[in-house]
C-alpha positions in Angstrom: 28.3 -0.9 9.6 26.9 1.9 11.6 27.6 2.4 15.3 23.9 1.4 16.3 24.0 -1.7 13.9 27.5 -2.8 15.6 25.8 -2.2 19.0 22.9 -4.3 18.1 25.1 -7.1 16.7 27.1 -7.0 20.2 24.0 -7.4 22.1 22.3 -10.1 19.8 24.0 -13.2 20.9 23.7 -13.8 24.6 24.9 -17.3 24.8 25.1 -20.9 23.2 22.6 -23.8 23.9 24.2 -27.4 24.4 24.0 -28.5 21.1 25.8 -25.3 20.0 23.0 -23.0 18.5 23.3 -19.4 19.6 20.5 -17.9 22.2 19.5 -14.5 21.3 18.5 -11.6 23.4 14.7 -11.0 22.7 14.7 -7.2 22.7 17.8 -7.1 20.2 16.2 -9.8 18.2 12.9 -7.4 18.1 14.9 -4.5 17.0 16.7 -6.3 14.0 13.2 -7.7 13.0 11.8 -4.1 13.1 14.5 -3.0 11.1 13.8 -5.6 8.5 10.2 -4.3 8.4 11.3 -0.8 7.0 10.6 -0.4 3.1 13.3 -0.9 1.0 15.4 -2.6 3.4 17.5 -5.9 2.6 17.0 -8.8 4.9 20.0 -10.6 3.5 22.0 -7.6 3.9 20.9 -7.1 7.5 21.7 -10.8 8.2 25.0 -10.6 6.9 26.0 -7.5 8.8 24.8 -9.1 12.0 26.3 -12.3 11.3 23.1 -14.3 10.7 21.7 -16.8 8.2 19.2 -14.8 6.1 16.9 -17.6 6.1 16.9 -17.8 9.9 16.2 -13.7 9.9 13.5 -14.3 7.2 11.8 -16.8 9.4 12.0 -14.6 12.6 10.3 -11.9 10.4 7.5 -14.4 9.2 7.0 -15.4 12.9 6.7 -11.9 14.0 4.0 -10.9 11.4 2.1 -13.9 12.2 2.0 -13.3 16.0 -1.1 -12.1 17.7 -4.7 -12.2 15.5 -3.2 -13.0 12.2 -2.3 -9.5 11.1 1.2 -8.1 10.7 2.4 -6.3 13.8 3.8 -2.8 12.8 6.1 -0.9 14.7 4.7 2.1 16.1 7.7 4.2 14.3 5.9 3.6 11.2 2.5 3.2 9.6 1.8 0.6 6.8 -1.5 -0.5 5.2 -3.0 -3.5 6.3 -2.1 -6.7 4.3 -5.1 -8.0 2.3 -5.9 -11.5 2.8 -4.5 -14.1 0.6 -7.8 -16.1 0.2 -11.4 -15.1 0.5 -13.5 -17.8 2.1 -16.3 -19.1 -0.5 -19.6 -20.0 1.2 -22.0 -22.2 -0.3 -25.6 -20.8 -0.4 -28.8 -21.3 -2.5 -28.8 -20.7 -6.1 -29.9 -17.3 -7.2 -33.5 -17.5 -8.6 -33.7 -17.5 -12.5 -34.5 -14.0 -13.5 -37.5 -13.5 -15.8 -36.6 -12.8 -19.2 -38.3 -9.5 -20.2 -40.8 -9.9 -22.6 -40.3 -7.5 -25.7 -43.2 -6.1 -28.0 -42.7 -3.8 -31.0 -45.3 -2.3 -33.3 -43.8 -0.7 -36.5 -45.5 2.2 -38.1 -46.7 0.0 -41.0 -48.5 -2.1 -38.6 -46.3 -5.1 -38.2 -46.3 -6.5 -34.5 -43.0 -8.3 -33.1 -43.0 -10.2 -30.0 -39.8 -11.6 -28.4 -40.5 -13.6 -25.3 -37.6 -15.9 -24.6 -35.1 -14.3 -27.0 -31.5 -14.3 -26.2 -29.4 -11.1 -26.2 -27.7 -12.0 -29.5 -31.1 -13.0 -31.2 -32.2 -9.5 -30.1 -29.4 -7.8 -31.4 -29.5 -9.6 -34.9 -33.0 -8.5 -35.3 -32.2 -5.0 -34.3 -29.3 -5.0 -36.8 -31.4 -6.4 -39.6 -34.2 -3.8 -39.0 -31.7 -0.9 -39.0 -30.5 -1.8 -42.6 -34.3 -1.3 -43.8 -35.2 1.9 -45.2 -37.6 3.9 -43.0 -40.9 4.6 -44.5 -40.6 8.5 -44.0 -37.3 8.4 -45.8 -38.6 6.5 -48.9 -41.3 9.0 -50.1 -41.3 9.0 -53.8 
């Protein structure tokens, strides 16, 4: 343990409550929480080094992050990207108006006229595939 950690450990517990639980120095507690927020740091290791239960330290970190307007509070010594929201609210609104199905008209060189009014995409695709297999009048000259 480094000198800084041992000094922080010495300042962390300032007394005991009547029920035997520890009272913690707010400044030392904040320093320990901020140390936990550094990327790559093991919260469990820091808790062990400072004589704390890892779950207690994790609850302090969670409470620290929730403090304020609900966004994570980041120490001035480091920068971090904001955490994306876990849920995106869904707002019920009016149904979108049904889009008009485009009308398709095709006139082939041999005079055949094809009209597709309410055809689905799969039907149009089938028709185009069938037409693509037919020989073209220019290529079948004998």
